[in-house]
N, CA, C and O of each residue as an XYZ file, in Angstrom:
280
protein
N       0.827     -1.179      0.000
C       0.000      0.000      0.000
C       0.876      1.248      0.000
O       0.575      2.231     -0.678
N       1.954      1.199      0.762
C       2.878      2.335      0.818
C       3.440      2.645     -0.561
O       3.472      3.801     -0.984
N       3.884      1.602     -1.262
C       4.451      1.812     -2.599
C       3.403      2.302     -3.574
O       3.660      3.207     -4.368
N       2.222      1.708     -3.519
C       1.163      2.053     -4.466
C       0.702      3.499     -4.325
O       0.394      4.154     -5.321
N       0.653      4.000     -3.087
C       0.155      5.368     -2.861
C       1.281      6.369     -2.675
O       1.026      7.554     -2.461
N       2.519      5.913     -2.752
C       3.641      6.814     -2.539
C       3.671      7.359     -1.116
O       4.188      8.450     -0.877
N       3.117      6.603     -0.170
C       3.096      7.014      1.223
C       1.920      7.903      1.579
O       1.737      8.244      2.748
N       1.118      8.284      0.592
C       0.006      9.209      0.828
C      -1.004      8.658      1.829
O      -1.481      9.389      2.697
N      -1.329      7.375      1.712
C      -2.334      6.786      2.583
C      -1.904      6.832      4.048
O      -2.691      7.214      4.914
N      -0.672      6.449      4.326
C      -0.192      6.467      5.708
C      -0.151      7.891      6.263
O      -0.467      8.095      7.435
N       0.221      8.859      5.467
C       0.248     10.252      5.940
C      -1.158     10.772      6.203
O      -1.371     11.482      7.186
N      -2.128     10.435      5.348
C      -3.502     10.893      5.541
C      -4.120     10.287      6.796
O      -4.860     10.964      7.510
N      -3.831      9.042      7.067
C      -4.409      8.365      8.229
C      -3.536      8.526      9.464
O      -3.894      8.051     10.542
N      -2.399      9.190      9.318
C      -1.463      9.414     10.423
C      -0.986      8.101     11.048
O      -0.920      7.971     12.270
N      -0.658      7.139     10.199
C      -0.175      5.841     10.661
C       1.352      5.840     10.587
O       1.907      5.884      9.489
N       2.043      5.790     11.725
C       3.508      5.766     11.671
C       3.990      4.415     11.149
O       3.613      3.364     11.668
N       4.814      4.460     10.132
C       5.275      3.204      9.546
C       6.668      3.383      8.961
O       7.170      4.498      8.820
N       7.271      2.260      8.629
C       8.590      2.251      8.008
C       8.676      1.024      7.110
O       7.969      0.038      7.322
N       9.534      1.091      6.121
C       9.771     -0.044      5.245
C      10.923     -0.864      5.808
O      12.001     -0.333      6.075
N      10.689     -2.156      5.985
C      11.725     -3.078      6.441
C      12.159     -3.901      5.239
O      11.348     -4.597      4.628
N      13.437     -3.819      4.903
C      13.991     -4.573      3.780
C      14.858     -5.694      4.330
O      15.810     -5.453      5.073
N      14.518     -6.922      3.955
C      15.239     -8.105      4.415
C      15.567     -8.997      3.221
O      15.271     -8.660      2.075
N      16.181    -10.133      3.512
C      16.436    -11.165      2.508
C      15.589    -12.371      2.876
O      15.563    -12.780      4.036
N      14.898    -12.941      1.905
C      14.028    -14.089      2.160
C      14.787    -15.255      2.765
O      15.867    -15.611      2.292
N      14.226    -15.853      3.810
C      14.881    -16.958      4.509
C      15.098    -18.151      3.581
O      16.168    -18.760      3.603
N      14.113    -18.488      2.777
C      14.215    -19.647      1.877
C      14.668    -19.251      0.483
O      15.504    -19.927     -0.118
N      14.116    -18.149     -0.038
C      14.387    -17.771     -1.425
C      15.719    -17.063     -1.601
O      16.344    -17.166     -2.656
N      16.161    -16.339     -0.566
C      17.380    -15.541     -0.697
C      17.165    -14.272     -1.490
O      18.121    -13.555     -1.784
N      15.917    -13.983     -1.844
C      15.597    -12.792     -2.635
C      15.272    -11.613     -1.725
O      14.822    -11.806     -0.596
N      15.499    -10.392     -2.208
C      15.163     -9.213     -1.407
C      13.662     -9.155     -1.128
O      12.847     -9.437     -2.005
N      13.310     -8.787      0.098
C      11.917     -8.651      0.521
C      11.748     -7.272      1.144
O      12.639     -6.794      1.846
N      10.622     -6.635      0.894
C      10.315     -5.347      1.519
C       8.885     -5.411      2.039
O       7.976     -5.849      1.333
N       8.694     -4.972      3.277
C       7.369     -4.981      3.884
C       7.199     -3.689      4.679
O       8.138     -3.206      5.312
N       6.011     -3.151      4.637
C       5.683     -1.950      5.403
C       5.223     -2.381      6.784
O       4.304     -3.191      6.903
N       5.852     -1.848      7.836
C       5.456     -2.196      9.194
C       4.979     -0.949      9.935
O       5.463      0.155      9.687
N       4.046     -1.136     10.827
C       3.582     -0.063     11.687
C       4.496     -0.033     12.897
O       4.687     -1.054     13.557
N       5.059      1.122     13.192
C       5.988      1.203     14.313
C       5.907      2.579     14.968
O       5.436      3.547     14.370
N       6.369      2.636     16.188
C       6.392      3.867     16.965
C       7.770      4.049     17.571
O       8.487      3.073     17.789
N       8.141      5.276     17.841
C       9.413      5.567     18.495
C       9.221      5.591     20.002
O       8.226      6.113     20.506
N      10.177      5.025     20.710
C      10.252      5.102     22.167
C      11.675      5.543     22.480
O      12.559      4.721     22.721
N      11.874      6.847     22.470
C      13.238      7.356     22.580
C      13.970      7.039     21.289
O      13.508      7.392     20.204
N      15.112      6.371     21.405
C      15.886      5.996     20.218
C      15.439      4.665     19.640
O      15.843      4.315     18.531
N      14.619      3.917     20.358
C      14.173      2.598     19.919
C      12.898      2.701     19.094
O      12.110      3.632     19.257
N      12.709      1.735     18.211
C      11.452      1.619     17.457
C      10.714      0.398     17.955
O      11.305     -0.663     18.155
N       9.427      0.552     18.151
C       8.577     -0.552     18.576
C       7.616     -0.895     17.453
O       6.980     -0.010     16.880
N       7.511     -2.161     17.142
C       6.585     -2.601     16.105
C       5.361     -3.219     16.754
O       5.468     -3.964     17.728
N       4.202     -2.903     16.205
C       2.975     -3.535     16.667
C       2.840     -4.867     15.965
O       3.047     -4.953     14.755
N       2.496     -5.906     16.703
C       2.393     -7.207     16.083
C       1.296     -8.051     16.691
O       0.588     -7.627     17.604
N       1.171     -9.252     16.163
C       0.150    -10.186     16.624
C       0.735    -11.244     17.534
O       1.750    -11.024     18.194
N       0.091    -12.386     17.562
C       0.507    -13.469     18.454
C       1.462    -14.456     17.783
O       2.096    -15.257     18.471
N       1.575    -14.413     16.464
C       2.487    -15.295     15.728
C       3.637    -14.484     15.163
O       3.504    -13.290     14.893
N       4.786    -15.163     14.987
C       5.902    -14.489     14.330
C       5.577    -14.329     12.849
O       5.208    -15.304     12.195
N       5.705    -13.121     12.308
C       5.475    -12.923     10.873
C       6.667    -13.446     10.072
O       7.723    -13.736     10.633
N       6.488    -13.561      8.772
C       7.554    -14.090      7.909
C       8.840    -13.298      8.045
O       9.923    -13.866      7.902
N       8.755    -12.009      8.315
C       9.976    -11.197      8.417
C      10.840    -11.628      9.599
O      12.057    -11.447      9.568
N      10.237    -12.189     10.629
C      10.999    -12.711     11.769
C      11.946    -13.814     11.281
O      13.133    -13.808     11.608
N      11.422    -14.743     10.509
C      12.235    -15.847     10.008
C      13.288    -15.363      9.006
O      14.390    -15.908      8.943
N      12.941    -14.341      8.226
C      13.924    -13.744      7.321
C      15.097    -13.167      8.117
O      16.255    -13.354      7.746
N      14.791    -12.465      9.210
C      15.845    -11.839     10.016
C      16.677    -12.858     10.786
O      17.865    -12.640     11.019
N      16.066    -13.963     11.179
C      16.829    -15.024     11.844
C      17.820    -15.644     10.854
O      18.968    -15.914     11.207
N      17.378    -15.865      9.628
C      18.230    -16.492      8.607
C      19.287    -15.536      8.062
O      20.422    -15.938      7.805
N      18.912    -14.277      7.887
C      19.817    -13.268      7.306
C      19.686    -12.000      8.147
O      18.706    -11.266      8.020
N      20.663    -11.745      8.997
C      20.544    -10.646      9.961
C      20.718     -9.260      9.351
O      20.364     -8.269      9.991
N      21.244     -9.159      8.154
C      21.391     -7.860      7.513
C      20.018     -7.358      7.065
O      19.281     -8.077      6.390
N      19.682     -6.138      7.438
C      18.407     -5.557      7.022
C      18.534     -4.047      6.983
O      19.537     -3.481      7.417
N      17.514     -3.411      6.461
C      17.465     -1.953      6.430
C      16.058     -1.543      6.840
O      15.076     -2.064      6.312
N      15.960     -0.605      7.785
C      14.680     -0.140      8.273
C      14.519      1.328      7.954
O      15.270      2.166      8.453
N      13.547      1.638      7.128
C      13.235      3.038      6.824
C      14.356      3.815      6.177
O      14.425      5.034      6.336
N      15.224      3.158      5.463
C      16.338      3.821      4.763
C      17.257      4.574      5.719
O      17.812      5.612      5.357
N      17.423      4.057      6.940
C      18.297      4.715      7.924
C      19.710      4.228      7.764
O      20.599      4.661      8.497
């Protein structure tokens, strides 16, 4: 949604988010996902559910990632 709207939707709804770029755990291909997150001082907190999302397994397999182009 972020890519399709150029970020317009998140700005209109005031949803804090960032793009997390990882490498696929099985495929080895680049993956990008928009996550909802908030700042707590210098730390970022992500809102999540009760199960680990696919990005968790990507990060366990390949620890190199980029969050929000930082």
